[in-house]
N, C-alpha and C positions, 0 to 999 in steps of 0.2 A: 180271155186267156192271152197273156203276152207271148209273143213269138220268142223262139230260142234266140233269134238274131238280135232281138232288142236287149238281151241280157248283157251285150257288150258294153252298153253305156252304164248300166248299173255296176258292173264289175270295175269299170274305169273309175267311177265315182268312189266306190268303196276303197279302191287302191289309194286314191288321193286322200280320202279321209284317214285311212290307216297311216299314211306317210305324214300327214299333218299332226296326227295325234302322237306319233312317235317322235316328232321334232317340233314341240310347241314354240320353240324360239325361231322358227323358220322366218327368214327375212323376206321383205317384199320382192326383191329380185328373185329369190328362190321360188316364191309363190308364182311369180309371173312365168318362170321357166316351167313350173309344174302345169299351170293352166294352159300353156301353149300346146300341151298334149291334147287339148280339146278337139283338134282337127282329126284325131285318129279315128273316131267312129264314122266319120263322113267319107264316103267313097268319092273319088274325083268325078265331078259331073262331066259327062261327055259333051264335047262341042262348046266349051266355055273357055274363053281366053281372058287373060288378066293383064293389067297395066298399072304400074305405080304412078301416082300423080299427087298434086296438091291442089286443093280447092278452098278458096277463102282463107288461106293460110293454114289449112289443116291437111296433114298427110293422110293418105289412104290408098286403097287399091280399087281399081275399076274391075268389074266382072262383065264381060260381053258374051252372052250366049249367042251362038250362031243364029243369024236371022232376026235378032231382037230389034225392037223399035227403040232406037237410041234417042228419040225425042221424048221417051218416057224413062224416068230415073227413080230407082229405089235408093234412098239414103239409109244405109244400114248401120246401126250402132250396136256394137258387140257387147255381150254380157261379161261378167266377171267382177261384180261388186263395185264397179266404178274404178277399180284399182288394178285388175289383172285382165287377161284376154287381149286380143289384138286382131288386126286384119288377117294376120297369118293363121290364127286359130279358127277364124270364122269365114274365111273367103270361100271355102268349098260349100258350106251350108248356104251362104248367101248366093252362091252361083246356082245351086239347085233351085232356090226360091225364085231368083231372077228368071231362070229358064222357064219355070212353070208359069210365071206371070207374062213372059214375053217382053221383058224390059231389060235395060242395062242397070247396073248397080254400082254404087260407090260405098265401099266399106271404110268407115272412118277410123283413123287412129287418133281419137280425141285425147285431150290431156287427161291423165289419170291421177286419182288420189293415191297416196296422201300428199304428193308433191303439189298437186293442183286440186284443192277441194272445191266443192260446190260453190258457185255455179259454173265453173270453167267448162264442164262437159256440155251443158246446155248452150253456153255461148259458142262453143265450137260447132255444135250441130246447127245452130241458127246461122252461123257464118257460111257453112256449106250450103244450106238452103238458099241463102241470099246469093251466093256465087252461082248456083245453078240457074236461078232466075235471071241474074245478070248476063249469063251465057246464053240466054234465049229459051230456056226450058220453061214452059208454061206451068204455073203453080199447080193447076189441076192435073198435070201429067207427072207430078212428083208424088211419091208416097214415102212416108217414114216407116221404118221397120226395125225391130231389134228384139233381143232376148234377154231375160233376167233383168239386170240393171240397165242393159241397153234397151229393153222393152219399156222400162220407166222413161228413158230418154226419148224413145220414139213417141211416147204419149205426151210427155211434158214439153217437148220441143214445140209441138203444135199449140199447146196452151200458151207458151211464151210468144209464138208468132201472133196469136190472137191478141195478146196483151200489147204487142207492138203495133197492132193495127194493120198487119200484113195479110195479103190473100193467103188462105190456107191451102195445104196440099190436098190431093184428091182422095187419099186413103191412108189408113194406119194399120200396121200389123204388129202384134205384140205376142211373142212366145214366152210363156211362163214369166210374166213381168213381175219384178220385185218393186212394189209401189209403196208399201206401208212402212215408213221409217219408224213408226211407233210400235211395230211388230205386234199387232193386236189380233192377227188372224187366228181363228181356231185351229186350222190345220197345221199350224206351227207345232202344236202339241199332239193332235190326233194322228198326224202322219209322220211323227218323229221316227218311228221304228221302221217305216217303209221307204223314206227318202234317204238315199245312200250318200248324199252330199250336203244338202242345205239344212243347217240346224240353227237354232237361236244363237248360240255362241258365235258361229261363223258370221251371221248377219250382224250381230252386235259389233264385231270387230270391223267389218266392212263399213257399217254405218258411221262408226267413229272416224274412220279415215275420210269418208265422203263428206260428211257434214263439217268436220273440223271442230276445233274448240268453240263451244258456245253456239253451234249450229242448232237449228230448230227442226225437230223431226215432224212437226206439223206444218212446216212451210208448204204452201199448196203447189209449188213447182217441184220441190224435192219429194213431196208426198202427194201425188196427183189425186189420191182418194179424198183429199181435203179440198179439191178444186171443184168448179162447176164445169159442165160440158156443153153449155149453150152454143149452138152453131158448129159443133164438132163434125168432122168428116166421117164417112163410113169406117168402121172399126172391126177388125178380126182379131180375136183373142184366143189363144189356146193354152192348155196346161195338161200336165200329166195327172192322172187320178190319184196317184200315190205320193205326190210331192207335197212338201210342207207349204209351198207358196200357192197352192191351189186356191185358197180363199182370196188372195189378192186378185186373181183372175176373175173369179166369180163375183166379187164385190165391185170390180170395175165394170163388169157387164151389167150388173144391176143398176149401178149409178148412171151409166151412159144410156141405157134403155129408158130409164125414168126421165132423162133429159131429152128424149126423142131422137137419139142418135141411132142410125142404122148399124146395129151391133150384132155380130155373130160370135158366139162362144162355142168352142170345141174342147171338151175335156175327155181325154182318151184313156180308157181303162188300162191299168197296169203300167202306165208310162211314168218315167222319171222326169226330172227337171230338164227342160229344153230338149225333149225327145226328138225334134226334127234334126238334131245332130246325127241321127242314124240314117240320114238320106242316102239312098243307094244301097243300104245294108239291110234295113228292116222294113217289112211291109207297112207297119204302122206309120212310120215317118213318110214313106213315099205316098201313101194314101192321103195323109194330112196335107202334104204339099200340093198334091193334085187338087184337093178340095179348095185350098186357098187360091190356086190358079183359076179354077172355075168361078169362084166368088169374085175375084178381081175383074175378070173378063166380062162378068155380067153386070158390073156397076154402071 
């Protein structure tokens, strides 16, 4: 049974869906303003400070939990269909996660679609990773993390690093990752009535902006479910049980486990898309982030 506190996220998503339905001609700037409300469910984490910076030519925000190990860095890529969302909408959630892990975090403001279609987003994430290494951070002390489309980037960036022959980061965390650009997951239909935000038409619109004209939805970096995961680092995946993208998370877990990857999958009953946004507000989010912290520290 989902907590009463967790309904805050469902209600916010339903409000967005209602507003988008009422204004089908909503512009990209309007959508970005709407989705910057994503920070509302997250309570401000105690003992975390922030600093704007640029790494590898990519703007972003550092999160420094008190007493964190600054030799360990989480590179966090925000969600929002590759087109909306920002460090502003995600810094508090990333701060909670960094605090649980005991690390610093850099929340990327990567280039967004449609102005910058694929592969600009992965290029920016790779640039940040290389800048961290150039600044003396050991690859094994870096982890990539992200939610929704940013969860795709957290996963795919490591595949790109492998393609480039670079030493891989030590871990990957993906919240409700949107991976399948072919939109073939069964829960897109079976959970349509319970997911208050993510629907096939929304994903189709975001996919068009991300891939651009002539883009290939089966490209194995745009669609990591088409890739192989040989040599991949330890991976933590979570999803909400009632969300339409649940199958993306479970299929990724199946694929990585089959490849011998140290994979943990957490699907939490009654939860919506990227339910860790409820950090500090709902017990389900706090418990999940605590589980991730314990997982990371045990690696």
